[in-house]
C-alpha positions as a Markdown table, in Angstrom:
| # | Residue | x | y | z |
|---|---|---|---|---|
| 1 | Unk | 18.1 | -2.6 | -19.4 |
| 2 | Unk | 16.8 | -2.6 | -22.9 |
| 3 | Unk | 14.1 | 0.1 | -22.7 |
| 4 | Unk | 11.8 | 2.2 | -20.6 |
| 5 | Unk | 9.2 | -0.5 | -20.2 |
| 6 | Unk | 11.7 | -2.9 | -18.7 |
| 7 | Unk | 12.6 | -0.2 | -16.2 |
| 8 | Unk | 9.0 | 0.5 | -15.3 |
| 9 | Unk | 8.2 | -3.2 | -14.9 |
| 10 | Unk | 11.3 | -3.8 | -12.7 |
| 11 | Unk | 10.3 | -0.8 | -10.6 |
| 12 | Unk | 6.8 | -2.3 | -10.1 |
| 13 | Unk | 8.4 | -5.4 | -8.6 |
| 14 | Unk | 10.6 | -3.3 | -6.4 |
| 15 | Unk | 7.6 | -1.3 | -5.1 |
| 16 | Unk | 5.7 | -4.6 | -4.5 |
| 17 | Unk | 8.6 | -6.0 | -2.5 |
| 18 | Unk | 9.0 | -2.9 | -0.4 |
| 19 | Unk | 5.3 | -2.6 | 0.2 |
| 20 | Unk | 4.7 | -6.2 | 1.3 |
| 21 | Unk | 7.9 | -7.1 | 3.2 |
| 22 | Unk | 10.3 | -4.9 | 5.1 |
| 23 | Unk | 12.4 | -7.8 | 6.1 |
| 24 | Unk | 12.9 | -9.1 | 2.5 |
| 25 | Unk | 13.5 | -5.6 | 1.2 |
| 26 | Unk | 16.3 | -5.1 | 3.8 |
| 27 | Unk | 17.8 | -8.4 | 2.7 |
| 28 | Unk | 17.8 | -7.4 | -0.9 |
| 29 | Unk | 19.4 | -4.0 | -0.2 |
| 30 | Unk | 22.2 | -5.9 | 1.5 |
| 31 | Unk | 23.0 | -7.8 | -1.7 |
| 32 | Unk | 25.3 | -6.6 | -4.4 |
| 33 | Unk | 23.5 | -4.1 | -6.6 |
| 34 | Unk | 23.6 | -6.4 | -9.6 |
| 35 | Unk | 21.3 | -8.8 | -7.8 |
| 36 | Unk | 18.6 | -6.3 | -6.8 |
| 37 | Unk | 16.4 | -6.2 | -9.9 |
| 38 | Unk | 16.2 | -10.0 | -10.5 |
| 39 | Unk | 15.5 | -10.8 | -6.8 |
| 40 | Unk | 12.8 | -8.1 | -6.6 |
| 41 | Unk | 11.3 | -9.7 | -9.8 |
| 42 | Unk | 11.2 | -13.1 | -8.2 |
| 43 | Unk | 9.7 | -11.8 | -5.0 |
| 44 | Unk | 7.0 | -9.8 | -7.0 |
| 45 | Unk | 6.0 | -13.0 | -8.8 |
| 46 | Unk | 5.7 | -15.2 | -5.8 |
| 47 | Unk | 4.0 | -12.4 | -3.8 |
| 48 | Unk | 1.2 | -12.0 | -6.4 |
| 49 | Unk | 0.6 | -15.7 | -6.7 |
| 50 | Unk | 0.4 | -16.0 | -2.9 |
| 51 | Unk | -1.9 | -13.0 | -2.8 |
| 52 | Unk | -4.4 | -14.8 | -5.0 |
| 53 | Unk | -4.8 | -17.8 | -2.8 |
| 54 | Unk | -4.5 | -15.9 | 0.5 |
| 55 | Unk | -6.6 | -12.8 | 0.2 |
| 56 | Unk | -8.9 | -12.7 | -2.9 |
| 57 | Unk | -11.8 | -14.4 | -1.1 |
| 58 | Unk | -14.5 | -12.5 | -2.9 |
| 59 | Unk | -13.2 | -13.7 | -6.3 |
| 60 | Unk | -12.8 | -17.1 | -8.1 |
| 61 | Unk | -9.3 | -17.8 | -6.9 |
| 62 | Unk | -9.1 | -21.1 | -8.9 |
| 63 | Unk | -9.7 | -19.2 | -12.1 |
| 64 | Unk | -7.4 | -16.3 | -11.2 |
| 65 | Unk | -4.5 | -18.7 | -10.4 |
| 66 | Unk | -5.1 | -20.7 | -13.6 |
| 67 | Unk | -5.0 | -17.4 | -15.6 |
| 68 | Unk | -1.9 | -16.3 | -13.7 |
| 69 | Unk | -0.2 | -19.6 | -14.5 |
| 70 | Unk | -1.0 | -19.3 | -18.2 |
| 71 | Unk | 0.1 | -15.7 | -18.3 |
| 72 | Unk | 3.4 | -16.6 | -16.6 |
| 73 | Unk | 4.2 | -19.3 | -19.2 |
| 74 | Unk | 3.2 | -17.0 | -22.0 |
| 75 | Unk | 5.4 | -14.2 | -20.7 |
| 76 | Unk | 8.4 | -16.5 | -20.4 |
| 77 | Unk | 7.8 | -17.9 | -23.8 |
| 78 | Unk | 7.2 | -14.6 | -25.6 |
| 79 | Unk | 9.7 | -12.7 | -23.5 |
| 80 | Unk | 7.2 | -9.9 | -22.8 |
| 81 | Unk | 4.0 | -9.3 | -20.8 |
| 82 | Unk | 1.8 | -6.3 | -20.3 |
| 83 | Unk | 1.6 | -7.4 | -16.7 |
| 84 | Unk | 4.7 | -5.6 | -15.4 |
| 85 | Unk | 5.2 | -8.1 | -12.5 |
| 86 | Unk | 5.3 | -11.0 | -15.0 |
| 87 | Unk | 7.4 | -9.0 | -17.5 |
| 88 | Unk | 10.0 | -8.4 | -14.8 |
| 89 | Unk | 9.9 | -12.0 | -13.8 |
| 90 | Unk | 10.4 | -13.3 | -17.3 |
| 91 | Unk | 13.4 | -11.0 | -17.6 |
| 92 | Unk | 15.0 | -12.8 | -14.7 |
| 93 | Unk | 13.9 | -16.3 | -15.8 |
| 94 | Unk | 15.3 | -15.9 | -19.3 |
| 95 | Unk | 18.5 | -14.1 | -18.3 |
| 96 | Unk | 19.4 | -16.6 | -15.5 |
| 97 | Unk | 17.9 | -19.7 | -17.0 |
| 98 | Unk | 15.6 | -20.3 | -14.1 |
| 99 | Unk | 14.3 | -23.9 | -14.5 |
| 100 | Unk | 10.7 | -24.2 | -15.5 |
| 101 | Unk | 10.3 | -27.1 | -13.1 |
| 102 | Unk | 10.9 | -24.7 | -10.2 |
| 103 | Unk | 8.1 | -22.4 | -11.4 |
| 104 | Unk | 5.8 | -25.4 | -12.0 |
| 105 | Unk | 6.5 | -26.7 | -8.4 |
| 106 | Unk | 5.8 | -23.3 | -6.9 |
| 107 | Unk | 2.5 | -22.8 | -8.7 |
| 108 | Unk | 1.5 | -26.4 | -7.7 |
| 109 | Unk | 2.0 | -25.5 | -4.0 |
| 110 | Unk | -0.2 | -22.4 | -4.5 |
| 111 | Unk | -2.9 | -24.6 | -6.0 |
| 112 | Unk | -2.6 | -26.8 | -2.9 |
| 113 | Unk | -3.6 | -23.8 | -0.8 |
| 114 | Unk | -6.9 | -23.5 | -2.7 |
| 115 | Unk | -8.3 | -26.5 | -0.9 |
| 116 | Unk | -6.9 | -26.8 | 2.6 |
| 117 | Unk | -6.6 | -30.2 | 4.2 |
| 118 | Unk | -4.7 | -32.1 | 6.8 |
| 119 | Unk | -1.2 | -32.6 | 5.6 |
| 120 | Unk | 0.8 | -35.9 | 6.0 |
| 121 | Unk | 4.6 | -36.0 | 5.7 |
| 122 | Unk | 4.6 | -36.5 | 1.9 |
| 123 | Unk | 2.1 | -33.7 | 1.1 |
| 124 | Unk | 3.8 | -31.4 | 3.7 |
| 125 | Unk | 7.2 | -31.9 | 2.0 |
| 126 | Unk | 5.7 | -31.4 | -1.4 |
| 127 | Unk | 4.2 | -28.1 | -0.2 |
| 128 | Unk | 7.5 | -27.0 | 1.4 |
| 129 | Unk | 9.4 | -27.8 | -1.8 |
| 130 | Unk | 7.1 | -25.7 | -4.0 |
| 131 | Unk | 6.3 | -22.8 | -1.7 |
| 132 | Unk | 9.8 | -22.2 | -0.3 |
| 133 | Unk | 12.7 | -24.4 | -1.4 |
| 134 | Unk | 12.2 | -23.7 | -5.1 |
| 135 | Unk | 12.0 | -19.9 | -4.4 |
| 136 | Unk | 15.4 | -20.2 | -2.8 |
| 137 | Unk | 16.7 | -22.1 | -5.9 |
| 138 | Unk | 15.4 | -19.4 | -8.2 |
| 139 | Unk | 17.4 | -16.9 | -6.2 |
| 140 | Unk | 20.4 | -19.2 | -6.2 |
| 141 | Unk | 20.3 | -19.3 | -10.0 |
| 142 | Unk | 20.6 | -15.5 | -10.0 |
| 143 | Unk | 23.5 | -15.6 | -7.5 |
| 144 | Unk | 25.4 | -18.3 | -9.4 |
| 145 | Unk | 25.1 | -16.3 | -12.7 |
| 146 | Unk | 25.1 | -19.3 | -15.0 |
| 147 | Unk | 27.7 | -21.4 | -13.1 |
| 148 | Unk | 25.8 | -24.7 | -13.0 |
| 149 | Unk | 28.5 | -26.5 | -11.0 |
| 150 | Unk | 28.3 | -23.9 | -8.3 |
| 151 | Unk | 24.5 | -24.0 | -8.4 |
| 152 | Unk | 24.4 | -27.8 | -8.0 |
| 153 | Unk | 26.9 | -27.6 | -5.1 |
| 154 | Unk | 24.9 | -25.1 | -3.2 |
| 155 | Unk | 21.5 | -26.4 | -4.0 |
| 156 | Unk | 20.9 | -28.8 | -1.0 |
| 157 | Unk | 21.7 | -26.1 | 1.5 |
| 158 | Unk | 19.6 | -23.5 | -0.3 |
| 159 | Unk | 16.7 | -25.8 | -0.1 |
| 160 | Unk | 17.1 | -26.4 | 3.6 |
| 161 | Unk | 17.3 | -22.7 | 4.3 |
| 162 | Unk | 14.1 | -22.1 | 2.4 |
| 163 | Unk | 12.4 | -24.9 | 4.3 |
| 164 | Unk | 13.5 | -23.4 | 7.6 |
| 165 | Unk | 12.1 | -20.0 | 6.7 |
| 166 | Unk | 8.8 | -21.5 | 5.6 |
| 167 | Unk | 8.4 | -23.6 | 8.7 |
| 168 | Unk | 9.0 | -20.5 | 10.9 |
| 169 | Unk | 6.3 | -18.7 | 8.8 |
| 170 | Unk | 3.9 | -21.6 | 9.6 |
| 171 | Unk | 4.6 | -21.2 | 13.3 |
| 172 | Unk | 4.4 | -17.4 | 13.2 |
| 173 | Unk | 1.1 | -17.4 | 11.2 |
| 174 | Unk | -0.5 | -20.5 | 12.8 |
| 175 | Unk | -3.4 | -18.4 | 14.2 |
| 176 | Unk | -4.3 | -16.7 | 10.9 |
| 177 | Unk | -3.7 | -19.8 | 8.8 |
| 178 | Unk | -6.0 | -21.9 | 10.9 |
| 179 | Unk | -8.7 | -19.6 | 12.0 |
| 180 | Unk | -8.9 | -17.4 | 8.9 |
| 181 | Unk | -7.8 | -19.7 | 6.1 |
| 182 | Unk | -8.6 | -23.2 | 7.5 |
| 183 | Unk | -5.0 | -24.3 | 7.0 |
| 184 | Unk | -2.8 | -26.4 | 9.3 |
| 185 | Unk | 0.5 | -27.3 | 7.6 |
| 186 | Unk | 2.5 | -29.4 | 10.0 |
| 187 | Unk | 2.0 | -33.1 | 9.3 |
| 188 | Unk | -1.0 | -34.6 | 10.9 |
| 189 | Unk | -1.0 | -31.8 | 13.5 |
| 190 | Unk | -4.5 | -30.8 | 14.7 |
| 191 | Unk | -4.6 | -27.4 | 16.3 |
| 192 | Unk | -6.1 | -28.7 | 19.5 |
| 193 | Unk | -3.0 | -31.0 | 19.9 |
| 194 | Unk | -0.4 | -28.2 | 19.5 |
| 195 | Unk | 1.3 | -28.6 | 22.9 |
| 196 | Unk | 4.8 | -28.1 | 24.2 |
| 197 | Unk | 6.0 | -31.5 | 22.9 |
| 198 | Unk | 4.6 | -30.9 | 19.4 |
| 199 | Unk | 6.2 | -27.5 | 19.4 |
| 200 | Unk | 9.6 | -28.8 | 20.5 |
| 201 | Unk | 9.5 | -31.5 | 17.8 |
| 202 | Unk | 8.8 | -28.9 | 15.1 |
| 203 | Unk | 11.6 | -26.6 | 16.4 |
| 204 | Unk | 14.2 | -29.4 | 16.4 |
| 205 | Unk | 13.4 | -29.9 | 12.7 |
| 206 | Unk | 13.7 | -26.2 | 12.0 |
| 207 | Unk | 17.0 | -26.0 | 13.9 |
| 208 | Unk | 18.5 | -28.8 | 11.7 |
| 209 | Unk | 17.4 | -27.0 | 8.6 |
| 210 | Unk | 19.0 | -23.7 | 9.8 |
| 211 | Unk | 22.4 | -25.3 | 10.5 |
| 212 | Unk | 22.5 | -26.8 | 7.0 |
| 213 | Unk | 21.3 | -23.5 | 5.5 |
| 214 | Unk | 24.1 | -21.6 | 7.3 |
| 215 | Unk | 26.7 | -23.9 | 5.8 |
| 216 | Unk | 25.4 | -22.9 | 2.4 |
| 217 | Unk | 25.4 | -19.2 | 3.1 |
| 218 | Unk | 29.2 | -19.4 | 4.0 |
| 219 | Unk | 29.9 | -20.7 | 0.5 |
| 220 | Unk | 27.7 | -18.2 | -1.5 |
| 221 | Unk | 29.3 | -15.8 | -4.0 |
| 222 | Unk | 30.6 | -12.8 | -2.0 |
| 223 | Unk | 28.0 | -10.4 | -3.5 |
| 224 | Unk | 25.1 | -12.6 | -2.2 |
| 225 | Unk | 26.5 | -13.7 | 1.1 |
| 226 | Unk | 25.8 | -10.7 | 3.3 |
| 227 | Unk | 22.2 | -10.2 | 2.0 |
| 228 | Unk | 21.3 | -13.9 | 2.5 |
| 229 | Unk | 22.9 | -13.8 | 5.9 |
| 230 | Unk | 20.8 | -10.8 | 6.9 |
| 231 | Unk | 17.7 | -12.9 | 6.1 |
| 232 | Unk | 19.1 | -15.8 | 8.1 |
| 233 | Unk | 19.7 | -13.6 | 11.1 |
| 234 | Unk | 16.2 | -12.1 | 11.0 |
| 235 | Unk | 14.5 | -15.5 | 10.8 |
| 236 | Unk | 16.8 | -17.1 | 13.3 |
| 237 | Unk | 16.0 | -14.4 | 15.8 |
| 238 | Unk | 12.3 | -14.8 | 15.1 |
| 239 | Unk | 12.8 | -18.5 | 15.7 |
| 240 | Unk | 14.5 | -17.9 | 19.0 |
| 241 | Unk | 11.6 | -15.6 | 20.1 |
| 242 | Unk | 9.0 | -18.2 | 19.2 |
| 243 | Unk | 11.0 | -21.0 | 21.0 |
| 244 | Unk | 10.7 | -18.9 | 24.2 |
| 245 | Unk | 6.9 | -18.7 | 24.0 |
| 246 | Unk | 4.4 | -21.2 | 25.1 |
| 247 | Unk | 2.2 | -22.9 | 22.4 |
| 248 | Unk | -0.9 | -20.9 | 23.6 |
| 249 | Unk | 0.8 | -17.6 | 22.8 |
| 250 | Unk | 1.6 | -18.8 | 19.3 |
| 251 | Unk | -2.1 | -19.4 | 18.8 |
| 252 | Unk | -3.1 | -16.0 | 20.2 |
| 253 | Unk | -1.0 | -13.6 | 18.1 |
| 254 | Unk | 1.4 | -13.2 | 15.2 |
| 255 | Unk | 4.9 | -13.0 | 16.6 |
| 256 | Unk | 7.0 | -10.2 | 15.2 |
| 257 | Unk | 10.5 | -8.6 | 15.3 |
| 258 | Unk | 10.2 | -4.9 | 15.7 |
| 259 | Unk | 11.7 | -2.6 | 13.0 |
| 260 | Unk | 14.2 | -1.2 | 15.5 |
| 261 | Unk | 15.4 | -4.7 | 16.3 |
| 262 | Unk | 15.6 | -5.5 | 12.6 |
| 263 | Unk | 18.0 | -2.6 | 12.0 |
| 264 | Unk | 20.0 | -3.6 | 15.0 |
| 265 | Unk | 20.3 | -7.1 | 13.6 |
| 266 | Unk | 21.5 | -5.8 | 10.2 |
| 267 | Unk | 24.2 | -3.7 | 11.9 |
| 268 | Unk | 25.5 | -6.7 | 14.0 |
| 269 | Unk | 25.3 | -8.9 | 10.9 |
| 270 | Unk | 27.4 | -6.4 | 8.9 |
| 271 | Unk | 30.1 | -6.4 | 11.6 |
| 272 | Unk | 30.2 | -10.2 | 11.6 |
| 273 | Unk | 30.3 | -10.2 | 7.8 |
| 274 | Unk | 33.2 | -7.7 | 7.7 |
| 275 | Unk | 35.2 | -9.6 | 10.4 |
| 276 | Unk | 34.5 | -12.9 | 8.5 |
| 277 | Unk | 32.7 | -14.3 | 11.5 |
| 278 | Unk | 29.7 | -15.7 | 9.7 |
């Protein structure tokens, strides 16, 4: 770390992550320590962009997101920002050569959330790419530490894992997304047609993504493997819980994993990791 301001900015991203996501925070803590700061920085960036489109309803979200985009590019270009979240993010981007096209794709998906509409397969996949898959690829750039051959080899599985996580988020948050934000992400799915058959079709797609994602986890650098596996186990258990519930229940409440269960999953994941059973 070059100076006190870098340290303060990175701490802001860490606080943001721990404040918004217990699950993601536990996953980061399970990574090798050298990965903590850049992954906190990536999460802080995507969290703030998501916050603009999801919660700032009393403000001009279009203008806020436009300004956020401009400030992001400026921070990366100038290698400094007085916004501590963007400053810590640019540190990660510039150190690990995170591709600008990943950042562009992510911000494009955030823009898609400003005007909700019925997604078809093409727009759904575009949204998944930007909102989830590229975030996984940003993290993969960090894990590979400049090894582009390794990055390209692991890229397809990292994208599938990110897609699985996002699709589970869509199922978990279906009630809030539709009734509070007017969003229904799954292709051509109207909320009134969300029945057992539609749910099973979605779950089959997620299960395929998970299996590919797990293949990638097994080949990650050792310092990243356990932390990413922890996130996998959390999301897969959430997935299994959702699979066992009827569609009506998904539309009534946000399905959760208790904190007690999360810690139990981390412990069991650690045992599997140590015994090389992942």
